[in-house]
C-alpha positions as CSV (number, residue, x, y, z in Angstrom):
1,M,79.9,221.3,40.4
2,T,77.0,219.0,39.5
3,I,74.2,219.4,37.0
4,K,71.3,217.3,36.6
5,T,69.3,217.1,33.2
6,T,65.7,216.6,33.7
7,T,62.6,216.1,31.3
8,H,60.2,218.9,31.8
9,L,56.9,218.7,31.1
10,N,54.1,221.5,30.0
11,F,50.4,221.4,31.1
12,R,47.6,223.4,31.2
13,G,46.1,223.1,34.3
14,D,47.0,219.3,34.5
15,A,50.5,219.5,36.2
16,R,49.8,218.5,39.5
17,A,47.9,215.6,38.8
18,A,50.5,214.4,36.1
19,L,53.0,214.7,39.1
20,A,50.7,212.5,41.3
21,F,50.1,210.1,38.8
22,Y,54.1,209.7,38.0
23,Q,54.8,209.5,41.8
24,S,52.1,206.5,42.2
25,V,54.0,204.7,39.0
26,F,57.9,205.6,40.0
27,G,57.8,206.7,43.7
28,G,59.4,209.1,45.1
29,R,59.0,212.5,46.5
30,Q,56.9,215.4,44.9
31,T,57.4,218.7,45.1
32,V,55.0,221.2,44.4
33,V,55.5,225.5,44.0
34,T,52.4,227.2,43.0
35,Y,52.2,230.5,41.3
36,K,51.0,231.6,44.7
37,D,53.6,230.0,46.8
38,A,56.5,231.7,44.2
39,G,54.7,235.1,44.3
40,A,54.4,235.3,40.7
41,V,50.5,235.5,40.2
42,Q,49.3,237.3,37.3
43,N,46.1,235.9,36.8
44,P,44.2,234.9,40.3
45,D,42.2,231.9,38.5
46,E,45.8,230.4,38.2
47,A,47.3,231.2,41.4
48,D,47.1,227.4,42.8
49,Q,48.6,226.0,39.6
50,V,51.8,224.4,39.4
51,M,54.9,226.8,38.5
52,W,57.1,224.5,39.4
53,G,56.8,220.8,40.3
54,Q,58.7,217.5,40.3
55,V,58.8,214.1,41.5
56,E,62.4,212.4,42.6
57,A,63.1,208.6,43.5
58,E,65.8,207.2,44.7
59,N,65.9,204.7,41.8
60,G,67.0,207.3,39.6
61,F,63.5,208.7,38.2
62,R,63.0,212.5,37.9
63,I,60.7,214.5,36.2
64,M,59.3,218.1,36.1
65,A,56.0,219.7,35.2
66,Y,54.2,222.9,35.3
67,D,51.1,224.7,34.2
68,V,51.7,226.9,31.4
69,P,49.6,230.1,32.2
70,S,46.8,231.1,29.8
71,R,48.8,234.4,28.7
72,L,51.1,232.4,27.2
73,A,50.3,230.2,24.0
74,W,50.0,226.5,24.5
75,N,48.9,223.5,22.4
76,P,49.2,220.0,23.5
77,G,51.7,218.4,22.0
78,E,53.2,221.4,20.0
79,I,55.6,222.3,22.8
80,P,55.0,219.2,25.4
81,V,58.7,219.2,26.8
82,F,61.6,221.6,27.4
83,V,64.7,220.2,28.8
84,S,65.6,221.6,32.3
85,V,69.2,221.9,33.7
86,R,69.8,222.6,37.4
87,G,73.3,223.3,38.5
88,N,74.1,224.0,42.0
89,G,76.4,227.2,41.5
90,A,75.8,230.2,39.4
91,E,78.9,230.3,37.4
92,E,78.4,227.1,36.0
93,V,74.7,227.7,35.0
94,A,75.9,231.1,33.3
95,G,78.5,229.2,31.5
96,Y,76.4,226.9,29.9
97,W,73.4,229.8,29.4
98,Q,76.0,231.5,27.1
99,K,76.8,228.5,25.1
100,L,73.4,227.9,24.5
101,A,72.3,231.4,23.9
102,A,74.4,231.8,20.6
103,D,71.7,232.2,17.8
104,A,68.8,231.5,20.5
105,T,65.6,233.2,20.8
106,I,65.9,234.4,24.3
107,L,62.1,233.4,26.3
108,Q,63.3,234.9,29.5
109,P,66.3,236.4,30.9
110,L,69.1,234.3,32.9
111,A,68.9,236.8,35.9
112,P,67.6,236.2,39.5
113,A,63.8,235.2,39.8
114,G,61.8,234.7,43.7
115,W,62.6,231.0,43.4
116,S,66.1,230.8,42.4
117,P,69.3,232.9,42.2
118,L,69.5,232.3,38.7
119,Y,66.9,231.3,36.0
120,G,66.6,231.7,32.5
121,M,64.5,230.2,29.2
122,L,65.7,230.1,25.8
123,R,64.9,228.3,22.4
124,D,68.3,227.2,21.0
125,R,69.0,227.4,17.1
126,F,67.3,223.9,16.9
127,D,63.9,225.1,18.5
128,I,64.6,223.1,21.5
129,T,63.4,225.0,24.8
130,W,66.0,224.9,28.0
131,V,65.2,225.9,31.2
132,L,68.5,226.3,33.2
133,D,68.6,227.6,37.1
134,V,70.6,226.9,40.2
135,E,68.9,224.5,42.1
136,V,67.3,225.5,45.3
137,A,65.8,223.1,48.4
138,Y,62.0,222.9,48.7
139,A,60.4,220.8,50.9
140,P,58.4,218.0,49.3
141,A,54.6,218.3,48.9
C-alpha cells in the first residue's frame, strides 16, 4: 500500500484560477471536480466552484485546492492549508485516521462520500487540519 501527502490550498472562488496558474508554472495534469460534478451542491451559485482539484506533474510536483463554500467561515491566510493524505486502501487510511483522531476535533467523520469510498476531515491536537481519503482516479480537466 502507498500514501501521498499533498499540500491542499483553500480559496473562496479562486481555486480553478490558482490551479491553472500552478499548472502553467510546474506543468503536469490538472484535474477539477466541481460541487455539481460530485452531487454536493448546497448553494446553486457555487455549483461550478472547485470541490476538489489538483495539479500533478511528472517532476513530482503535486498540489490540491478547493473553494471553501460560503456556508463555512474562511479568512484568507487564517486556514490557508490542509494536509491531504490519500491512500489506495480503506484499511490503511482508517488506521491513520484512528491515530490522528486522538484528542482531535472531527470536522467530517470518516465515511463513504460521493467522490471517494472513504473520506474524512479533522483538526488535530496541534490545530492542523487533515483530510484523509481513499484515492479515486478522475479524468484530467
